N, C-alpha and C positions, 0 to 999 in steps of 0.2 A: 504494500500500500504506500503510495507516494502522495502525500497530502499537499494540495495547492489551494490557494484562495482566489476567488473571482468576484468582482463587483458585478451584480446582476440587477435587472429591472423587471418589475411587474406592472402592467397597466390594466386598470379595471375599466373594461369597455362599457360597463353599465353607466359610467359617469361622463364619458366623452360626449361633448355637445357639438363637435366639429367646428370649433371657432377658429382653429389654425393659429392660435396665439403661440403655441410651441414652435410651429414652423417659422413664423415671422421672427421671433426672438432668436432662434437658432441661426437663421439666415443673416440677421443683423450682426450676430456675434462672430460667425465663422465664414460665411460665403458672400459677404457684401463687398466683393472685389471684381475687377475685370477678369474675364476668363472663366468664371464660374457662375455666370448669370443664370444658367439653367439648373444649377445644383441646389438640391434641397436635402441636406443631411437628415432632416426630420420632415416628414410629410404626413398628411392625414388623408386617408382614402375612404371613399364611401363604398360599402359593401352591400349588395353586389356591385361590381364595377371592374374596369380594366386595370386600375392601379397606375402606378408611376414608376418606371416608364410603362407604356402600354403593354399589357399582357406579359409582364415580367415573370409571371408564375408558369408560363409555358416552357418548361425545360426541354421539351423535345425540339423546340425552336432555338432556345438560347444556350443550351448545354451547360447550365450552371449546377454547382453542387457536386456531390459524389454519387457513384453508383458501384455496384458489385460486378466484377468481371466474372468470367466463366469459372475461375478457380475460387470464387467467393472472397476475393481480396478487394479492398477499397481502391478505387481509381477515379480520377476526375472524369466527370461526364464529358468534358471537352476533349478527351482523348489522351493518348499516351504522351510522354514528353517529346518523342520524335514527331508525332503529329502536330503538337502545338508549336514545335520549332519550325515546321514547314509553313505554319500560318502566322509566323511572328510579324511579318511585314504586311500581311493582308488577311486579317482575321475576319472570317465570314460570319462569326457569331456575335457581333457587336450591335447593340441598338444604335440606330441612327439618330440624328438630332430630331427628326420628325417623330420618333418614338418617344422622346422626352417632350420637347416642343422648342420651336425657334423663339428664344426670348426676345421680347420687343418692348419698345417704348413708343411714345407718340411725338409727333412733330409739334410740340407745344409752341415753339417759336413762331410758327405760322399763325397761330391764334393771336399772338401778341403783336406781331409786326405787320399783319395784313392791312392794306389800305382800305378806306371806305369803299364798299361795294354793295351791290343789290342782293347778293347771296351771302349766306353765313359761311365764314371760313371754317375749314375742317382741320383736324389734327390727324394726319395719316399715320398708320402704324409703321414703325421703322425697326428693322432687325437690329438687336444689340450686338450681333456677331459681325454682320457685314455692313451695317449702317445704311442699307438700302431699303426702299419701300418693300413691305412684305404683306402677306395675307395671313391673318390670324385664323388658324384652323384647329389648333389644339393647345392645351395648357396643362399645367401640373395638376389642376383640379377641374378639368373640363367636364368630367362626369360627376362632379360633386353634387350631393343631394339628388342623385339619379338624373343629373343633367344630360341632355341628349336623348332621353327617353329609352324605350325598350331596345332600339337599334344599337345604342352604345352599351347599355347595361348587359344586353344579351351576349356580348363578346367577352364576358368574364370567363377565363379559362376553366374556372372551377365548375361553372354551370354545365360544361360539357362532360365533366366527370360524374355528374349526378343526373345524366340524361334519362336514366331509367325512372327517375321520379320527377322529371321535368314538369309534369302536370301539376305538381305541388308548388312549383316556383312561379308565382304570379308576378309578372313584370308590369302589369297595368298599374298606374299610379294609385288608383283607388283600392287596389287589392294587395298592395305590397307594403313592407316596411323596410327600413334600412338601418344600418349601424355604421359607426365610424371606426376606422382602424388606423391609429397613429403608428408610424414605423420609423425606426432608426436602425443603424447597423446593429446586428445581433451579437457582435463580439463573441463569436462562437468558440466552443471548446475545440472544435476540429475545423478551423476556417479553411475553406476551399480557396479563398483569395490568396492566402499566404502560400499555399502549395502551388498555385498556378503562376506565381510571380517569378519570371526568369532571373530577375536581378536580386532576389532576396530582400527586397525593400520593405515588404510587409512582415511585421513581426507581432507576436503576442507577448505583452509584458508579463514577466513571471511574478511580479509582486501583486498585481491586481487583475490580470487577465484582459486588460484593454488592448484591442488590436489597433495598431497604428501603422502609418506609412512613413518610412524614412525618406524625406524629400531629397536628401543628397544622393541616396542610392537609386532612387526611382529613375528609370530611363524611358518611361512612357510607352512600354510595350502593350499595355492595356489588356494583357491576359487576365489580370485580376478582375476586370469588369465582366469578362465572360465567366470566370470562375465563381463569382459571387452570385448565388441563385436569387438573392433578394435585390440584386442590382443597386446596392448601396455604396458602390465605389464609382466615382465620377472622374472624368478626365478634364483637366484644366487645359483648354485649348491655347491659352496664352503662355503658360509656363512649361507645357509639355509634361506635366506631372499628374499622378493619380492622387485624389484626395477623398477622404471619407470622414464619417463621424468619429470624433475622438473621445466620446463619452465625457467631454469637457474636463479632461484630466487635470488642467491647472486648477480647476475649481474643486474637484473631488479630493485632490491631494491635500487640500487644506480644510476638508470637511464640509464643503459647500456642495449642494446638489447640482446636477446639470442644469443648464439654462432652460431646457424644455420642461424639466420637472419643476424648477423654481417658479416659472411663470404660468404653469398649467392652471387654467381657470377652474376646471372640474376637480382638481386635486386627485387625479386618478393614478398618478405614478408613485411607485415605491422603489427605493433603492436600498440594497443591503448586500451582505457578504454571503457567499456560498462556499463551503469547503467541499472539495471533490477529490476523488482518487484519480490522479493523472494516468496511472497505469491501466485503468479500466476504460478509458475513453475509446481507444481503438476497437476493443472488443464490443463495446456498447454500440458503436457506430456501424459495426459490421454484421449485425443480426440479419438473418435472411429475409424475414417478413417485415415490410415497411410498417405494419401495424404494431409491431413489437418495439419500435424505436422510442416511443414515449415512455413505456415502463422501463426500457433499458437505460434511458438517460436518467430516470429517477434513481435507478440503482447505482449510478455514478456518484450521486451526492452523498455526503457523509454527515452523520449526526454530530453537530458540534457540542452536544451535551455528553457524548460518550467519552468516558475517561481515556479509553484507548486512542480515540481519534485526537483528543486534546494532546495526549503525549506524543503522538506521531507528528502533529502539527508543530509542536514546540521543537521537536527534533529536526523538522524541516526548516526551521528558522522563521516560522510565522510568529509575529509578535503577539504578546498577550492582548493588546488592544484589538487586534484583528480577530483573535479567537473570541473575545467578548462580544465584538460586533456581530460575528457569525451566530453566537448564541441568542442575541437579541434581534436577529435579522427578520424584518417583516416579509422579505422575499422568501426565506426558508419556510416560514409558517404558511404562506399562501400556496407554495409549490408542493411542499412535502407533508406538513402537518394536516392542512385542510384539503389539499389536492383540488383546489378550485382554479388554479392558474395552469395554463396549458401552453406548450411551445408552438411557435409559428412554423408550419411546414417541417415537421421532423423528418419527413421522407427525403429531404435534401441531404441528410446524414452529416450536417455540419455541427450538430449539437448546439442549437441556439441558446443564448442566455438572456434574451428578452422574452418574457412570457406574458400571457394574457388571460384575464378573467373574462369568459364569454358573456355576452349581453343577455340579460333576463328582462330588463324593463319593458321592451315592446310586448312581451307576453302579458305582463300585468296590465298595461294600458288597454290591450285588446279585450281582456276579460272584463275590465271596468266598463268598456263601451257596450258590452253585451248585457250589462245589468247584473253581472255576477260579482261576487266578492273577489277582488283581484288578489287578495293576500290570504285567502283560505287555502290551506295546504292541499286539500283534495282537488280544488279547481286548478291550482298552480301545477301540481304534479301531472295532472291529466293534460294540461295545455302544452306542456313541454314537447310532447310528441306530435302536436298539431300546429307547429309554427308555420307561418306562411313562407318564411325561408326555413327549409327543413333543418333538422338536427344534422342530417347527412351533409348539408352544405358546411355547417360549422365544423364537422368532423374532417372534411377535406381541407379545411383551413388550419386546424390545430392538431389533429391526431392521425393524419395519413389515412383518413376514411374510417377509422374505428369509432363507432358511435358511442360505445359504452362510457368512456371517460368523459365525453362531452355531456352526456345525459346525467352522469353522476355529479358533475360540477354544477350543472343547472339545478339539479334537485337539491343540492346543498345550499345554493343561493336562495332557492324557493323556501327551503326549510328555515333559513335564517329570517326571511321576511315574515313567514307565518308564526315562528316562535317569538320573535321580538315584538310583534304587534301587541302582545299581552302587556309588555312593559309600558307601552304608550297608552293603552286603554285601561290600565289598572286591573287587568284580569289575571287569573291563575295561569301559570306557565303550563303548557301541554307537553309533558315530558315524553310523550310518544313520538313527538316530531323529531327530536335529536336521535332517538333510537332508530327511526326509519332511514336515516342517512349515516348511521354508524358514527355518530359524534355524541359527546356529552353536552348537557346544557351549558356547562362552563365554557366548553369549546365554541359553542354557537355564540355565546355572548362575547367571547374574545374575538371571534371572527367578525362580529358586528362592529365592535369598537374599532377594529383595524380597517374594515372596508367602508364604514359609514362616518365615523366621527374621530378618526385618528388625528392626533396633533402632529405638528411639523416634525418634532423629534422622534415620533413613532413611525412616520412614513419614510424618513431618511436616516438610516443608521449607517453613517459613513466614517470609518476610522481615518486618522490623519497620519499615522506613524510611517507606514511603508511608502517608499518611493520619494519622499520629500527631499531627503538629503541628496540622493542621486540626481533628482531633477534640478535641484538648486545648482549643483556643480555643472551639470550640462548646460543650464541656462546661462551661467556666468561665462562659459566657454564660447557659446555660439549665440543663443538667444534668437530664435526665429520669429519674425514679426508677421502677423496675419493682416496687418493694416497697410503695409507697403505695396506699391504698385507692382514691384517685382514678384511678389507672392512668396510662399514658403519654399525654402530650399534654393532661393535665387540670391539676389544681391542686397535686398532691403532688409537690414537687421536692426533689431532693437534688443535690449536686455530683458529677459523674462522677469527678472527680479523687479524691474521698474513697473512692469504690468501687473504682476501678481504678488501681493504682499505675503510671501510664503510663511513668515514667522507669526502672522496673525490668524485669528479665527474668523467667525462670521461677521464680527463687527469691524473688520478691516476696511479701510478707505483707500481708494486707488491713489497711487503716487502720480506725480507728473502734473498735467494740466488740471487744475481744480474745477474748471468749468466742464470737463468732459467726464461722462459716466461710462465706464467700461463694463459691458454686460457680462464679461467673463468672470469678473470677481465681485459683481453686485450681490449683496446679501439678501435681496428681496424685500428688505424692510426700510432701509434708509432712502429718503427722497432728496437728499442733498445733490444738487446739480441736475435733477430731472426736470425741474420747472424753472422758468425765468424768474430772476430775483426782482425785476422791475415790473 
């Protein structure tokens, strides 16, 4: 057993309202530069829908993730090393700009400088890449809120997988409901992007599991874009480098949550530490049946309360602070203890570490509209199998088509609603409800506190010990700026120490220009510099 620690995230889809605040703040912090106009490290998709880039889940087309060869060994779906070498200068499995979208602005100057005329001047769309007039045909959220109607929504690759129950999937607006799926890099235990990189530029940090791109080593081969099945690695067409979500490592190293988590309106994100057995990852990712991948990944995680695991973790050099954080981790409780959080597309065999609590709220709303009690356990449990978007669709998204874990998760969420209503109405607790989902009443109440009313410090349990010293030394040596026009890995440098006050905690204030607020180390509470003083 080789114990390692990983920062992980869980998102409660019951709370996501699709406001895109996480996407906007992430873009302002990380990709508000030339060359990455089309890049969204964090994006929010409407399900059902095509996603971003379009139909990224169709791995028969994009060749992302891992597969088993004839000998039962893991190999990249994009092919052998020799095959990828042949495609290194002309990779046929790359999304084009049109699959993302041609980023655009508008010719606002024409509105301001147009002379007096009989007609109203217009602001034509201009491509941010070429600077020429363009036609807007697609965007990062073009099918948001089922935009584009059944024609666009029907192109969701997952709908084709549940074709045998397509009569249950109603795409007419008056007969369907939708849910939102926020996505970031999965920071996988078995990242295909790192294995696909010919330059060795993508690496997984041993201290916290965050997957990063070394901008100095990157040569822009873009094999990583193909290798990532979630298409969360992007190519900067100006610098010639690959870029991806960094899990806001300058923030988490000092105990501050990621920008997307800090600014989330619905408070749906949880960050915590997971301990896992690194020696068991390969075997877990190599199980024959795709439907066994979810339980096999659960088997990789280690119980941080087990004295043997604690002893092995200490022997592996994991600090007491990280072990304590793992014991208090909200992510561990949602994934392992309550088993209500599920991985995104485990069939890609990358062992993702961003998990999701599937949505239950639409079921409750539909029941209320029919005049039934939306929180009665009998009504809720019966409605789970009659969703307008079937449980089979959610299973294709989270458990490689295995319906059982999705149904069990939804039943536990339904049991929590039914059980906790007694606390709100002053009634007796129905102890048969926890028994029906194999939980105790205390566990149901703890799950309710975590999912419904958890405080800031309960949602984000982030240790600050590991990585800070090494990062400080690295920052003093090079210090890569994300604000310079040259971009990361190029010529515009600044010291990271000036940007991130590494010796302070959440109440740190940015150094440098006092009128400028840096979202990367904003604590989410101070308003100094956010509003004009006059």
